[in-house]
C-alpha angles and dihedrals in degrees: 000000000000121000120247113274113248112258095018111129120227135178117274114258135201089256090063091065090072090059096052120101121196123207119203144151097043114197125185119216115242092258092045093234096114137035124206120206140174112244113203133185144151115268108212096190095052095034094227144099112263133187139188134196111238137166140198139187118268094209092087144322113322146149122281111252125206140179098232137027089208110095123212126135106308117159148134100064117196125183121228117234089255090063091227103086130060124200115204142157119255135172094202090115092056099270134043111282137161114263129185121217127200099215099200091048094038091221126133133194133187116256103181133043104189117165089223098038131252137248145169103052116198126179127227114235091254093048090233096111139035125203119211142163126250134167128235115261113279117256117231115259119243114263094228135036120309140176122251110210101168125096095230098055101141136040135191111262091011107060121201111010108221098194130012118261125184136207118235139179120260135178130213133182111259089230091056134263140116119342121230125211110221100178132044142158142097095310142065124266125189147144097061118194128178123233116242091260092049093233098106136044121209117206142169122250142155105218098159123123089247095054092118091066102022128080094194113120132186137206118257134184127216131175111261088234091053130261142126113339121220132205113252 
């Protein structure tokens, strides 16, 4: 069989999908010299979608650099204020957790150890804290039949949800240590962002009485050390 002639166009095939690389979630470093991205592709051998956090210099064309050649599901890179560290989400420990990468050394370490996983890392202005989102521990499902009375009773990739769990905002020291939950309640909280002085965390939440059937969310503020939140 003859090989395709260079420059001859042909229809795209299913095999071509394994050659495609998608770039997403671009994040500029504070000094603007580097850009971090999430590189995603289809892994034929493992029959799954994989992704890796990479970065490159913005001073000209260059090769993507990364911390590990092992691909899992790494994503959501966020630069620290010092421009040296990157927080990102990785499932390399078996579930999604927040990891911190030293870009010049190309070494990463886990920062959280949540039984339900963690997501959405956001740095404080000083770089001493990170805010993130984690769900409450799952409740065991009943052994027999049971009645589901809630509106959100099923989720993609999960199936029937036996007992309600909610996502809340937590903080953790960037050097490691115990995490602190700073929001709670019978609702979901996400998208935490620190104020410029680092004393307050803004987050998104739907705390209305119609939250089971409404997708409208509002902005709330809570002290970074924890306390009573207030509607913005």
